[in-house]
Each structure stands twice: as structure tokens, then as C-alpha cells.
All heavy atoms as a GROMACS GRO file, in nm:
protein
  608
    1MET      N    1   0.086  -0.117   0.003
    1MET     CA    2  -0.001   0.002  -0.003
    1MET      C    3   0.088   0.122   0.000
    1MET      O    4   0.187   0.129   0.069
    1MET     CB    5  -0.091  -0.005   0.121
    1MET     CG    6  -0.197   0.100   0.120
    1MET     SD    7  -0.310   0.086   0.262
    1MET     CE    8  -0.375  -0.074   0.233
    2SER      N    9   0.053   0.219  -0.076
    2SER     CA   10   0.131   0.340  -0.095
    2SER      C   11   0.146   0.417   0.036
    2SER      O   12   0.047   0.442   0.104
    2SER     CB   13   0.064   0.427  -0.199
    2SER     OG   14   0.130   0.551  -0.207
    3PRO      N   15   0.270   0.457   0.073
    3PRO     CA   16   0.292   0.530   0.196
    3PRO      C   17   0.226   0.668   0.200
    3PRO      O   18   0.200   0.724   0.305
    3PRO     CB   19   0.444   0.542   0.209
    3PRO     CG   20   0.497   0.518   0.071
    3PRO     CD   21   0.394   0.430   0.003
    4ASP      N   22   0.196   0.725   0.080
    4ASP     CA   23   0.142   0.858   0.079
    4ASP      C   24  -0.010   0.853   0.069
    4ASP      O   25  -0.078   0.951   0.052
    4ASP     CB   26   0.199   0.943  -0.032
    4ASP     CG   27   0.163   0.897  -0.168
    4ASP    OD1   28   0.125   0.780  -0.187
    4ASP    OD2   29   0.169   0.975  -0.263
    5LEU      N   30  -0.067   0.735   0.082
    5LEU     CA   31  -0.213   0.719   0.065
    5LEU      C   32  -0.288   0.806   0.173
    5LEU      O   33  -0.385   0.873   0.137
    5LEU     CB   34  -0.255   0.572   0.081
    5LEU     CG   35  -0.404   0.541   0.065
    5LEU    CD1   36  -0.458   0.590  -0.069
    5LEU    CD2   37  -0.431   0.392   0.081
    6TRP      N   38  -0.246   0.801   0.296
    6TRP     CA   39  -0.317   0.879   0.396
    6TRP      C   40  -0.306   1.028   0.368
    6TRP      O   41  -0.401   1.097   0.383
    6TRP     CB   42  -0.260   0.847   0.538
    6TRP     CG   43  -0.327   0.932   0.641
    6TRP    CD1   44  -0.273   1.030   0.717
    6TRP    CD2   45  -0.465   0.925   0.680
    6TRP    NE1   46  -0.367   1.085   0.802
    6TRP    CE2   47  -0.486   1.025   0.779
    6TRP    CE3   48  -0.577   0.854   0.640
    6TRP    CZ2   49  -0.613   1.051   0.837
    6TRP    CZ3   50  -0.698   0.876   0.702
    6TRP    CH2   51  -0.716   0.973   0.800
    7GLN      N   52  -0.193   1.074   0.319
    7GLN     CA   53  -0.175   1.213   0.280
    7GLN      C   54  -0.273   1.250   0.170
    7GLN      O   55  -0.331   1.355   0.173
    7GLN     CB   56  -0.031   1.241   0.234
    7GLN     CG   57  -0.004   1.385   0.196
    7GLN     CD   58  -0.029   1.482   0.309
    7GLN    OE1   59   0.003   1.451   0.424
    7GLN    NE2   60  -0.080   1.597   0.279
    8ARG      N   61  -0.289   1.161   0.072
    8ARG     CA   62  -0.386   1.193  -0.033
    8ARG      C   63  -0.528   1.195   0.016
    8ARG      O   64  -0.610   1.275  -0.029
    8ARG     CB   65  -0.366   1.090  -0.149
    8ARG     CG   66  -0.231   1.111  -0.220
    8ARG     CD   67  -0.218   1.027  -0.345
    8ARG     NE   68  -0.225   0.886  -0.304
    8ARG     CZ   69  -0.269   0.790  -0.385
    8ARG    NH1   70  -0.312   0.815  -0.507
    8ARG    NH2   71  -0.270   0.661  -0.339
    9VAL      N   72  -0.562   1.105   0.108
    9VAL     CA   73  -0.694   1.108   0.167
    9VAL      C   74  -0.717   1.240   0.245
    9VAL      O   75  -0.821   1.305   0.224
    9VAL     CB   76  -0.711   0.989   0.265
    9VAL    CG1   77  -0.839   1.005   0.352
    9VAL    CG2   78  -0.722   0.853   0.188
   10CYS      N   79  -0.617   1.284   0.318
   10CYS     CA   80  -0.629   1.412   0.389
   10CYS      C   81  -0.644   1.526   0.294
   10CYS      O   82  -0.724   1.616   0.317
   10CYS     CB   83  -0.509   1.432   0.480
   10CYS     SG   84  -0.509   1.327   0.620
   11GLU      N   85  -0.571   1.521   0.178
   11GLU     CA   86  -0.586   1.631   0.086
   11GLU      C   87  -0.728   1.640   0.031
   11GLU      O   88  -0.788   1.747   0.011
   11GLU     CB   89  -0.484   1.614  -0.028
   11GLU     CG   90  -0.343   1.640   0.015
   11GLU     CD   91  -0.241   1.595  -0.084
   11GLU    OE1   92  -0.275   1.542  -0.193
   11GLU    OE2   93  -0.119   1.614  -0.058
   12ARG      N   94  -0.788   1.524   0.003
   12ARG     CA   95  -0.921   1.518  -0.052
   12ARG      C   96  -1.023   1.566   0.053
   12ARG      O   97  -1.115   1.642   0.028
   12ARG     CB   98  -0.961   1.379  -0.100
   12ARG     CG   99  -0.896   1.332  -0.224
   12ARG     CD  100  -0.959   1.392  -0.348
   12ARG     NE  101  -1.096   1.345  -0.368
   12ARG     CZ  102  -1.128   1.230  -0.429
   12ARG    NH1  103  -1.036   1.151  -0.478
   12ARG    NH2  104  -1.256   1.197  -0.436
   13LEU      N  105  -1.003   1.521   0.180
   13LEU     CA  106  -1.092   1.568   0.288
   13LEU      C  107  -1.082   1.715   0.306
   13LEU      O  108  -1.183   1.783   0.334
   13LEU     CB  109  -1.058   1.494   0.421
   13LEU     CG  110  -1.095   1.347   0.426
   13LEU    CD1  111  -1.036   1.281   0.552
   13LEU    CD2  112  -1.249   1.328   0.420
   14ALA      N  113  -0.960   1.772   0.292
   14ALA     CA  114  -0.945   1.915   0.307
   14ALA      C  115  -1.025   1.993   0.204
   14ALA      O  116  -1.072   2.103   0.229
   14ALA     CB  117  -0.798   1.952   0.299
   15THR      N  118  -1.046   1.934   0.087
   15THR     CA  119  -1.125   2.001  -0.017
   15THR      C  120  -1.272   1.974   0.000
   15THR      O  121  -1.356   2.058  -0.047
   15THR     CB  122  -1.080   1.963  -0.158
   15THR    OG1  123  -1.098   1.825  -0.182
   15THR    CG2  124  -0.933   1.997  -0.186
   16ASP      N  125  -1.307   1.860   0.059
   16ASP     CA  126  -1.447   1.821   0.073
   16ASP      C  127  -1.517   1.885   0.196
   16ASP      O  128  -1.637   1.905   0.198
   16ASP     CB  129  -1.461   1.669   0.085
   16ASP     CG  130  -1.425   1.598  -0.044
   16ASP    OD1  131  -1.404   1.663  -0.150
   16ASP    OD2  132  -1.406   1.469  -0.036
   17LEU      N  133  -1.440   1.902   0.302
   17LEU     CA  134  -1.496   1.949   0.432
   17LEU      C  135  -1.477   2.103   0.444
   17LEU      O  136  -1.379   2.160   0.395
   17LEU     CB  137  -1.424   1.876   0.544
   17LEU     CG  138  -1.437   1.725   0.550
   17LEU    CD1  139  -1.351   1.675   0.667
   17LEU    CD2  140  -1.581   1.687   0.573
   18PRO      N  141  -1.562   2.162   0.521
   18PRO     CA  142  -1.538   2.303   0.558
   18PRO      C  143  -1.405   2.311   0.630
   18PRO      O  144  -1.368   2.219   0.710
   18PRO     CB  145  -1.653   2.336   0.649
   18PRO     CG  146  -1.764   2.242   0.613
   18PRO     CD  147  -1.694   2.113   0.572
   19GLU      N  148  -1.332   2.418   0.609
   19GLU     CA  149  -1.196   2.431   0.665
   19GLU      C  150  -1.196   2.412   0.822
   19GLU      O  151  -1.106   2.345   0.870
   19GLU     CB  152  -1.143   2.568   0.632
   19GLU     CG  153  -0.998   2.593   0.681
   19GLU     CD  154  -0.946   2.727   0.639
   19GLU    OE1  155  -1.014   2.807   0.579
   19GLU    OE2  156  -0.830   2.753   0.671
   20GLN      N  157  -1.291   2.470   0.890
   20GLN     CA  158  -1.291   2.456   1.032
   20GLN      C  159  -1.310   2.310   1.078
   20GLN      O  160  -1.244   2.267   1.172
   20GLN     CB  161  -1.402   2.542   1.096
   20GLN     CG  162  -1.406   2.538   1.244
   20GLN     CD  163  -1.511   2.626   1.308
   20GLN    OE1  164  -1.597   2.677   1.240
   20GLN    NE2  165  -1.504   2.647   1.435
   21GLN      N  166  -1.395   2.237   1.012
   21GLN     CA  167  -1.416   2.093   1.042
   21GLN      C  168  -1.289   2.016   1.020
   21GLN      O  169  -1.246   1.934   1.099
   21GLN     CB  170  -1.529   2.032   0.964
   21GLN     CG  171  -1.663   2.073   1.010
   21GLN     CD  172  -1.774   2.008   0.928
   21GLN    OE1  173  -1.755   1.904   0.868
   21GLN    NE2  174  -1.893   2.066   0.926
   22TYR      N  175  -1.228   2.036   0.900
   22TYR     CA  176  -1.104   1.965   0.869
   22TYR      C  177  -0.996   1.999   0.973
   22TYR      O  178  -0.930   1.909   1.026
   22TYR     CB  179  -1.055   2.006   0.732
   22TYR     CG  180  -0.925   1.936   0.699
   22TYR    CD1  181  -0.917   1.804   0.658
   22TYR    CD2  182  -0.808   2.009   0.711
   22TYR    CE1  183  -0.800   1.745   0.630
   22TYR    CE2  184  -0.684   1.946   0.682
   22TYR     CZ  185  -0.682   1.814   0.645
   22TYR     OH  186  -0.562   1.752   0.618
   23ASN      N  187  -0.978   2.123   1.006
   23ASN     CA  188  -0.873   2.168   1.098
   23ASN      C  189  -0.897   2.118   1.244
   23ASN      O  190  -0.801   2.090   1.317
   23ASN     CB  191  -0.852   2.318   1.100
   23ASN     CG  192  -0.789   2.366   0.973
   23ASN    OD1  193  -0.716   2.297   0.905
   23ASN    ND2  194  -0.815   2.491   0.942
   24THR      N  195  -1.018   2.101   1.278
   24THR     CA  196  -1.057   2.058   1.414
   24THR      C  197  -1.044   1.905   1.427
   24THR      O  198  -0.990   1.858   1.526
   24THR     CB  199  -1.198   2.101   1.451
   24THR    OG1  200  -1.206   2.240   1.444
   24THR    CG2  201  -1.240   2.051   1.588
   25TRP      N  202  -1.094   1.831   1.328
   25TRP     CA  203  -1.108   1.684   1.347
   25TRP      C  204  -1.011   1.597   1.268
   25TRP      O  205  -0.971   1.491   1.318
   25TRP     CB  206  -1.253   1.643   1.305
   25TRP     CG  207  -1.354   1.708   1.390
   25TRP    CD1  208  -1.436   1.814   1.354
   25TRP    CD2  209  -1.385   1.682   1.529
   25TRP    NE1  210  -1.511   1.851   1.460
   25TRP    CE2  211  -1.484   1.768   1.567
   25TRP    CE3  212  -1.334   1.587   1.619
   25TRP    CZ2  213  -1.534   1.766   1.696
   25TRP    CZ3  214  -1.392   1.583   1.745
   25TRP    CH2  215  -1.485   1.674   1.783
   26ILE      N  216  -0.965   1.640   1.153
   26ILE     CA  217  -0.881   1.556   1.070
   26ILE      C  218  -0.735   1.594   1.078
   26ILE      O  219  -0.648   1.510   1.100
   26ILE     CB  220  -0.926   1.561   0.923
   26ILE    CG1  221  -1.075   1.521   0.914
   26ILE    CG2  222  -0.838   1.467   0.840
   26ILE    CD1  223  -1.112   1.386   0.967
   27ARG      N  224  -0.704   1.720   1.059
   27ARG     CA  225  -0.565   1.767   1.056
   27ARG      C  226  -0.484   1.723   1.180
   27ARG      O  227  -0.367   1.683   1.167
   27ARG     CB  228  -0.557   1.919   1.039
   27ARG     CG  229  -0.412   1.966   1.051
   27ARG     CD  230  -0.403   2.115   1.020
   27ARG     NE  231  -0.376   2.117   0.872
   27ARG     CZ  232  -0.391   2.221   0.800
   27ARG    NH1  233  -0.434   2.334   0.853
   27ARG    NH2  234  -0.367   2.215   0.674
   28PRO      N  235  -0.533   1.727   1.305
   28PRO     CA  236  -0.456   1.692   1.422
   28PRO      C  237  -0.422   1.540   1.430
   28PRO      O  238  -0.337   1.502   1.514
   28PRO     CB  239  -0.540   1.735   1.541
   28PRO     CG  240  -0.644   1.824   1.487
   28PRO     CD  241  -0.663   1.788   1.344
   29LEU      N  242  -0.489   1.460   1.353
   29LEU     CA  243  -0.465   1.315   1.363
   29LEU      C  244  -0.324   1.278   1.312
   29LEU      O  245  -0.283   1.332   1.210
   29LEU     CB  246  -0.569   1.237   1.286
   29LEU     CG  247  -0.715   1.248   1.324
   29LEU    CD1  248  -0.809   1.177   1.225
   29LEU    CD2  249  -0.733   1.198   1.465
   30PRO      N  250  -0.260   1.183   1.384
   30PRO     CA  251  -0.134   1.137   1.326
   30PRO      C  252  -0.164   1.055   1.200
   30PRO      O  253  -0.278   1.009   1.186
   30PRO     CB  254  -0.075   1.051   1.440
   30PRO     CG  255  -0.190   1.012   1.522
   30PRO     CD  256  -0.296   1.124   1.507
   31PRO      N  257  -0.065   1.031   1.117
   31PRO     CA  258  -0.090   0.954   0.993
   31PRO      C  259  -0.147   0.816   1.028
   31PRO      O  260  -0.110   0.756   1.127
   31PRO     CB  261   0.045   0.942   0.932
   31PRO     CG  262   0.122   1.058   0.986
   31PRO     CD  263   0.068   1.083   1.118
   32ALA      N  264  -0.241   0.774   0.948
   32ALA     CA  265  -0.302   0.639   0.970
   32ALA      C  266  -0.193   0.535   0.944
   32ALA      O  267  -0.105   0.551   0.860
   32ALA     CB  268  -0.418   0.619   0.873
   33GLU      N  269  -0.206   0.424   1.018
   33GLU     CA  270  -0.121   0.306   0.992
   33GLU      C  271  -0.194   0.225   0.887
   33GLU      O  272  -0.298   0.177   0.909
   33GLU     CB  273  -0.104   0.231   1.120
   33GLU     CG  274  -0.026   0.304   1.229
   33GLU     CD  275  -0.024   0.233   1.360
   33GLU    OE1  276  -0.044   0.106   1.360
   33GLU    OE2  277   0.001   0.296   1.463
   34LEU      N  278  -0.128   0.209   0.772
   34LEU     CA  279  -0.190   0.137   0.661
   34LEU      C  280  -0.116   0.006   0.639
   34LEU      O  281   0.007   0.005   0.622
   34LEU     CB  282  -0.180   0.225   0.531
   34LEU     CG  283  -0.244   0.364   0.549
   34LEU    CD1  284  -0.207   0.451   0.428
   34LEU    CD2  285  -0.394   0.351   0.560
   35THR      N  286  -0.190  -0.103   0.645
   35THR     CA  287  -0.132  -0.232   0.624
   35THR      C  288  -0.224  -0.316   0.530
   35THR      O  289  -0.338  -0.280   0.509
   35THR     CB  290  -0.122  -0.310   0.762
   35THR    OG1  291  -0.247  -0.318   0.821
   35THR    CG2  292  -0.024  -0.239   0.849
   36GLU      N  293  -0.162  -0.420   0.478
   36GLU     CA  294  -0.236  -0.510   0.394
   36GLU      C  295  -0.242  -0.647   0.462
   36GLU      O  296  -0.139  -0.697   0.499
   36GLU     CB  297  -0.171  -0.523   0.253
   36GLU     CG  298  -0.258  -0.592   0.156
   36GLU     CD  299  -0.204  -0.578   0.011
   36GLU    OE1  300  -0.136  -0.472  -0.016
   36GLU    OE2  301  -0.234  -0.665  -0.068
   37GLU      N  302  -0.360  -0.703   0.473
   37GLU     CA  303  -0.376  -0.828   0.543
   37GLU      C  304  -0.344  -0.941   0.445
   37GLU      O  305  -0.334  -0.919   0.325
   37GLU     CB  306  -0.519  -0.844   0.598
   37GLU     CG  307  -0.548  -0.738   0.702
   37GLU     CD  308  -0.690  -0.752   0.759
   37GLU    OE1  309  -0.782  -0.803   0.687
   37GLU    OE2  310  -0.706  -0.719   0.880
   38GLU      N  311  -0.324  -1.061   0.500
   38GLU     CA  312  -0.292  -1.181   0.416
   38GLU      C  313  -0.398  -1.201   0.310
   38GLU      O  314  -0.370  -1.247   0.199
   38GLU     CB  315  -0.275  -1.304   0.497
   38GLU     CG  316  -0.149  -1.300   0.582
   38GLU     CD  317  -0.134  -1.431   0.664
   38GLU    OE1  318  -0.194  -1.532   0.627
   38GLU    OE2  319  -0.063  -1.423   0.763
   39SER      N  320  -0.521  -1.168   0.337
   39SER     CA  321  -0.628  -1.188   0.243
   39SER      C  322  -0.627  -1.088   0.131
   39SER      O  323  -0.704  -1.098   0.029
   39SER     CB  324  -0.766  -1.174   0.314
   39SER     OG  325  -0.782  -1.043   0.360
   40GLY      N  326  -0.536  -0.993   0.143
   40GLY     CA  327  -0.530  -0.884   0.041
   40GLY      C  328  -0.609  -0.761   0.074
   40GLY      O  329  -0.603  -0.662   0.005
   41ALA      N  330  -0.687  -0.769   0.180
   41ALA     CA  331  -0.767  -0.655   0.221
   41ALA      C  332  -0.678  -0.546   0.286
   41ALA      O  333  -0.578  -0.580   0.354
   41ALA     CB  334  -0.874  -0.698   0.321
   42ALA      N  335  -0.708  -0.424   0.267
   42ALA     CA  336  -0.633  -0.312   0.325
   42ALA      C  337  -0.692  -0.277   0.456
   42ALA      O  338  -0.817  -0.284   0.477
   42ALA     CB  339  -0.639  -0.191   0.231
   43LEU      N  340  -0.608  -0.244   0.552
   43LEU     CA  341  -0.653  -0.206   0.685
   43LEU      C  342  -0.585  -0.072   0.721
   43LEU      O  343  -0.465  -0.054   0.712
   43LEU     CB  344  -0.610  -0.311   0.786
   43LEU     CG  345  -0.639  -0.285   0.932
   43LEU    CD1  346  -0.794  -0.288   0.953
   43LEU    CD2  347  -0.575  -0.390   1.021
   44ALA      N  348  -0.668   0.020   0.762
   44ALA     CA  349  -0.620   0.155   0.810
   44ALA      C  350  -0.657   0.171   0.954
   44ALA      O  351  -0.771   0.147   0.991
   44ALA     CB  352  -0.690   0.263   0.725
   45THR      N  353  -0.553   0.205   1.034
   45THR     CA  354  -0.577   0.221   1.178
   45THR      C  355  -0.551   0.372   1.210
   45THR      O  356  -0.439   0.420   1.183
   45THR     CB  357  -0.480   0.134   1.259
   45THR    OG1  358  -0.502  -0.001   1.225
   45THR    CG2  359  -0.502   0.153   1.406
   46LEU      N  360  -0.650   0.434   1.262
   46LEU     CA  361  -0.635   0.576   1.304
   46LEU      C  362  -0.626   0.578   1.457
   46LEU      O  363  -0.700   0.510   1.526
   46LEU     CB  364  -0.760   0.660   1.263
   46LEU     CG  365  -0.772   0.690   1.115
   46LEU    CD1  366  -0.911   0.757   1.086
   46LEU    CD2  367  -0.659   0.779   1.068
   47ARG      N  368  -0.539   0.659   1.504
   47ARG     CA  369  -0.520   0.678   1.650
   47ARG      C  370  -0.577   0.817   1.685
   47ARG      O  371  -0.542   0.917   1.617
   47ARG     CB  372  -0.372   0.672   1.687
   47ARG     CG  373  -0.310   0.546   1.636
   47ARG     CD  374  -0.252   0.466   1.752
   47ARG     NE  375  -0.192   0.348   1.702
   47ARG     CZ  376  -0.237   0.227   1.716
   47ARG    NH1  377  -0.352   0.207   1.783
   47ARG    NH2  378  -0.175   0.114   1.673
   48VAL      N  379  -0.659   0.819   1.790
   48VAL     CA  380  -0.715   0.947   1.833
   48VAL      C  381  -0.691   0.960   1.980
   48VAL      O  382  -0.670   0.860   2.050
   48VAL     CB  383  -0.868   0.953   1.803
   48VAL    CG1  384  -0.896   0.950   1.657
   48VAL    CG2  385  -0.943   0.840   1.871
   49PRO      N  386  -0.685   1.088   2.032
   49PRO     CA  387  -0.643   1.104   2.169
   49PRO      C  388  -0.740   1.070   2.280
   49PRO      O  389  -0.707   1.050   2.391
   49PRO     CB  390  -0.609   1.257   2.175
   49PRO     CG  391  -0.691   1.312   2.065
   49PRO     CD  392  -0.702   1.209   1.958
   50ASN      N  393  -0.872   1.062   2.243
   50ASN     CA  394  -0.966   1.027   2.351
   50ASN      C  395  -1.098   0.967   2.289
   50ASN      O  396  -1.120   0.976   2.168
   50ASN     CB  397  -1.003   1.152   2.431
   50ASN     CG  398  -1.053   1.266   2.354
   50ASN    OD1  399  -1.156   1.253   2.279
   50ASN    ND2  400  -0.988   1.383   2.366
   51ARG      N  401  -1.181   0.919   2.375
   51ARG     CA  402  -1.303   0.850   2.332
   51ARG      C  403  -1.401   0.946   2.264
   51ARG      O  404  -1.467   0.906   2.168
   51ARG     CB  405  -1.368   0.787   2.457
   51ARG     CG  406  -1.492   0.709   2.427
   51ARG     CD  407  -1.457   0.589   2.340
   51ARG     NE  408  -1.576   0.522   2.295
   51ARG     CZ  409  -1.583   0.392   2.280
   51ARG    NH1  410  -1.484   0.314   2.310
   51ARG    NH2  411  -1.692   0.338   2.237
   52PHE      N  412  -1.410   1.068   2.311
   52PHE     CA  413  -1.498   1.166   2.248
   52PHE      C  414  -1.463   1.188   2.101
   52PHE      O  415  -1.549   1.184   2.013
   52PHE     CB  416  -1.494   1.298   2.321
   52PHE     CG  417  -1.572   1.408   2.254
   52PHE    CD1  418  -1.714   1.407   2.269
   52PHE    CD2  419  -1.515   1.509   2.180
   52PHE    CE1  420  -1.787   1.509   2.202
   52PHE    CE2  421  -1.588   1.603   2.114
   52PHE     CZ  422  -1.726   1.602   2.129
   53LYS      N  423  -1.334   1.209   2.073
   53LYS     CA  424  -1.292   1.227   1.934
   53LYS      C  425  -1.313   1.101   1.852
   53LYS      O  426  -1.351   1.107   1.737
   53LYS     CB  427  -1.147   1.275   1.930
   53LYS     CG  428  -1.134   1.416   1.973
   53LYS     CD  429  -0.994   1.472   1.940
   53LYS     CE  430  -0.992   1.621   1.973
   53LYS     NZ  431  -0.876   1.685   1.923
   54LEU      N  432  -1.287   0.985   1.914
   54LEU     CA  433  -1.306   0.857   1.842
   54LEU      C  434  -1.454   0.846   1.803
   54LEU      O  435  -1.483   0.826   1.687
   54LEU     CB  436  -1.270   0.740   1.935
   54LEU     CG  437  -1.312   0.605   1.886
   54LEU    CD1  438  -1.232   0.569   1.759
   54LEU    CD2  439  -1.289   0.497   1.991
   55ASP      N  440  -1.541   0.867   1.893
   55ASP     CA  441  -1.686   0.856   1.863
   55ASP      C  442  -1.732   0.960   1.754
   55ASP      O  443  -1.808   0.923   1.665
   55ASP     CB  444  -1.771   0.874   1.986
   55ASP     CG  445  -1.758   0.761   2.084
   55ASP    OD1  446  -1.707   0.649   2.045
   55ASP    OD2  447  -1.791   0.775   2.201
   56TRP      N  448  -1.680   1.081   1.765
   56TRP     CA  449  -1.723   1.186   1.670
   56TRP      C  450  -1.666   1.154   1.528
   56TRP      O  451  -1.738   1.159   1.434
   56TRP     CB  452  -1.672   1.323   1.717
   56TRP     CG  453  -1.719   1.430   1.627
   56TRP    CD1  454  -1.650   1.489   1.524
   56TRP    CD2  455  -1.846   1.489   1.625
   56TRP    NE1  456  -1.726   1.582   1.458
   56TRP    CE2  457  -1.850   1.584   1.520
   56TRP    CE3  458  -1.963   1.476   1.703
   56TRP    CZ2  459  -1.966   1.661   1.488
   56TRP    CZ3  460  -2.073   1.551   1.673
   56TRP    CH2  461  -2.073   1.643   1.568
   57ILE      N  462  -1.539   1.122   1.521
   57ILE     CA  463  -1.480   1.092   1.393
   57ILE      C  464  -1.546   0.968   1.332
   57ILE      O  465  -1.575   0.967   1.212
   57ILE     CB  466  -1.327   1.077   1.403
   57ILE    CG1  467  -1.266   1.214   1.436
   57ILE    CG2  468  -1.264   1.018   1.275
   57ILE    CD1  469  -1.121   1.209   1.477
   58ARG      N  470  -1.570   0.871   1.411
   58ARG     CA  471  -1.637   0.748   1.367
   58ARG      C  472  -1.777   0.775   1.308
   58ARG      O  473  -1.811   0.734   1.203
   58ARG     CB  474  -1.647   0.647   1.480
   58ARG     CG  475  -1.683   0.506   1.432
   58ARG     CD  476  -1.686   0.412   1.552
   58ARG     NE  477  -1.556   0.357   1.573
   58ARG     CZ  478  -1.514   0.299   1.686
   58ARG    NH1  479  -1.598   0.290   1.792
   58ARG    NH2  480  -1.394   0.250   1.697
   59SER      N  481  -1.854   0.857   1.379
   59SER     CA  482  -1.991   0.886   1.339
   59SER      C  483  -1.999   0.984   1.220
   59SER      O  484  -2.088   0.972   1.137
   59SER     CB  485  -2.074   0.935   1.453
   59SER     OG  486  -2.035   1.063   1.496
   60GLN      N  487  -1.906   1.078   1.219
   60GLN     CA  488  -1.914   1.183   1.115
   60GLN      C  489  -1.830   1.159   0.990
   60GLN      O  490  -1.868   1.206   0.879
   60GLN     CB  491  -1.872   1.319   1.178
   60GLN     CG  492  -1.957   1.363   1.294
   60GLN     CD  493  -2.100   1.386   1.251
   60GLN    OE1  494  -2.130   1.451   1.147
   60GLN    NE2  495  -2.196   1.334   1.332
   61TYR      N  496  -1.718   1.089   1.002
   61TYR     CA  497  -1.622   1.088   0.893
   61TYR      C  498  -1.580   0.942   0.850
   61TYR      O  499  -1.516   0.936   0.749
   61TYR     CB  500  -1.496   1.169   0.931
   61TYR     CG  501  -1.528   1.308   0.970
   61TYR    CD1  502  -1.509   1.352   1.103
   61TYR    CD2  503  -1.579   1.402   0.878
   61TYR    CE1  504  -1.537   1.480   1.136
   61TYR    CE2  505  -1.613   1.529   0.917
   61TYR     CZ  506  -1.590   1.569   1.044
   61TYR     OH  507  -1.620   1.697   1.079
   62ALA      N  508  -1.606   0.845   0.928
   62ALA     CA  509  -1.554   0.710   0.897
   62ALA      C  510  -1.595   0.659   0.761
   62ALA      O  511  -1.517   0.610   0.685
   62ALA     CB  512  -1.598   0.609   1.004
   63THR      N  513  -1.726   0.680   0.725
   63THR     CA  514  -1.767   0.631   0.592
   63THR      C  515  -1.701   0.701   0.481
   63THR      O  516  -1.655   0.639   0.384
   63THR     CB  517  -1.922   0.656   0.583
   63THR    OG1  518  -1.988   0.586   0.686
   63THR    CG2  519  -1.975   0.604   0.450
   64ARG      N  520  -1.681   0.831   0.493
   64ARG     CA  521  -1.608   0.908   0.388
   64ARG      C  522  -1.462   0.869   0.380
   64ARG      O  523  -1.407   0.854   0.273
   64ARG     CB  524  -1.619   1.059   0.416
   64ARG     CG  525  -1.555   1.147   0.315
   64ARG     CD  526  -1.627   1.137   0.178
   64ARG     NE  527  -1.558   1.223   0.082
   64ARG     CZ  528  -1.538   1.184  -0.042
   64ARG    NH1  529  -1.579   1.072  -0.086
   64ARG    NH2  530  -1.476   1.268  -0.124
   65ILE      N  531  -1.396   0.850   0.495
   65ILE     CA  532  -1.254   0.810   0.499
   65ILE      C  533  -1.245   0.671   0.431
   65ILE      O  534  -1.151   0.648   0.350
   65ILE     CB  535  -1.204   0.808   0.644
   65ILE    CG1  536  -1.187   0.955   0.693
   65ILE    CG2  537  -1.065   0.736   0.652
   65ILE    CD1  538  -1.157   0.966   0.841
   66GLU      N  539  -1.330   0.579   0.468
   66GLU     CA  540  -1.326   0.443   0.408
   66GLU      C  541  -1.342   0.451   0.258
   66GLU      O  542  -1.269   0.381   0.181
   66GLU     CB  543  -1.431   0.352   0.471
   66GLU     CG  544  -1.404   0.315   0.615
   66GLU     CD  545  -1.519   0.233   0.680
   66GLU    OE1  546  -1.622   0.206   0.606
   66GLU    OE2  547  -1.508   0.206   0.798
   67ALA      N  548  -1.437   0.528   0.213
   67ALA     CA  549  -1.463   0.542   0.068
   67ALA      C  550  -1.340   0.601  -0.003
   67ALA      O  551  -1.302   0.553  -0.109
   67ALA     CB  552  -1.588   0.626   0.044
   68LEU      N  553  -1.280   0.704   0.054
   68LEU     CA  554  -1.163   0.762  -0.010
   68LEU      C  555  -1.044   0.666  -0.009
   68LEU      O  556  -0.973   0.655  -0.110
   68LEU     CB  557  -1.122   0.895   0.066
   68LEU     CG  558  -1.213   1.014   0.040
   68LEU    CD1  559  -1.173   1.128   0.129
   68LEU    CD2  560  -1.194   1.059  -0.107
   69LEU      N  561  -1.024   0.593   0.100
   69LEU     CA  562  -0.915   0.495   0.100
   69LEU      C  563  -0.937   0.395  -0.008
   69LEU      O  564  -0.845   0.359  -0.082
   69LEU     CB  565  -0.906   0.428   0.237
   69LEU     CG  566  -0.845   0.507   0.349
   69LEU    CD1  567  -0.872   0.442   0.486
   69LEU    CD2  568  -0.694   0.525   0.330
   70ALA      N  569  -1.058   0.343  -0.018
   70ALA     CA  570  -1.086   0.241  -0.123
   70ALA      C  571  -1.065   0.301  -0.264
   70ALA      O  572  -1.003   0.237  -0.350
   70ALA     CB  573  -1.224   0.188  -0.110
   71GLU      N  574  -1.117   0.422  -0.283
   71GLU     CA  575  -1.105   0.483  -0.416
   71GLU      C  576  -0.958   0.508  -0.455
   71GLU      O  577  -0.910   0.474  -0.563
   71GLU     CB  578  -1.179   0.616  -0.418
   71GLU     CG  579  -1.162   0.699  -0.543
   71GLU     CD  580  -1.224   0.835  -0.534
   71GLU    OE1  581  -1.326   0.852  -0.457
   71GLU    OE2  582  -1.174   0.927  -0.599
   72LEU      N  583  -0.882   0.567  -0.362
   72LEU     CA  584  -0.745   0.603  -0.390
   72LEU      C  585  -0.651   0.484  -0.388
   72LEU      O  586  -0.547   0.487  -0.461
   72LEU     CB  587  -0.699   0.708  -0.287
   72LEU     CG  588  -0.770   0.842  -0.298
   72LEU    CD1  589  -0.728   0.934  -0.185
   72LEU    CD2  590  -0.746   0.912  -0.437
   73ALA      N  591  -0.685   0.378  -0.321
   73ALA     CA  592  -0.602   0.259  -0.322
   73ALA      C  593  -0.639   0.169  -0.439
   73ALA      O  594  -0.570   0.070  -0.468
   73ALA     CB  595  -0.621   0.182  -0.190
   74GLY      N  596  -0.752   0.201  -0.504
   74GLY     CA  597  -0.792   0.116  -0.615
   74GLY      C  598  -0.849  -0.016  -0.571
   74GLY      O  599  -0.846  -0.112  -0.645
   75GLN      N  600  -0.910  -0.019  -0.456
   75GLN     CA  601  -0.970  -0.143  -0.401
   75GLN      C  602  -1.113  -0.118  -0.366
   75GLN      O  603  -1.149  -0.015  -0.320
   75GLN     CB  604  -0.893  -0.190  -0.278
   75GLN     CG  605  -0.746  -0.221  -0.308
   75GLN     CD  606  -0.669  -0.266  -0.186
   75GLN    OE1  607  -0.731  -0.292  -0.080
   75GLN    NE2  608  -0.545  -0.284  -0.200
   0.00000   0.00000   0.00000
């Protein structure tokens, strides 16, 4: 999996989301850990600092992040 995949996802999110939302919720995240499982499926692990942010990012952005990862990875 391309090491710059997460950067490309962030660039797309920056254009898709209002600037304040992106700067508050996405920009502070450390780069996702991207791995490929034995089955060939891609796995992205995001680390967040607390449960509140985890729940918010999961409910508001997880579907979009998953779709972008799949689109940009070609899977």
C-alpha cells in the first residue's frame, strides 16, 4: 500500500470538508497506519487522543474516509 495514501486522503478531505471541520477533526490526527492483510484486504488504523474524538470521527467521517481509502487505493 502506498505510503502517501493517507496524505492523499487528507488532501481530499481538506477540499471536501469546511476548513474549520477539517482543522478541528482531521488535521490533528497522526498519519494512519496502513497495512495489507494476508487476504489482500487493506486495513487503516487511526489513532485518536480520546473517546470523544473517536466517537465523533467514527460517526461523522468514517464512511467518507473508508470510501476515499478504497477509491485512492484502487480497491
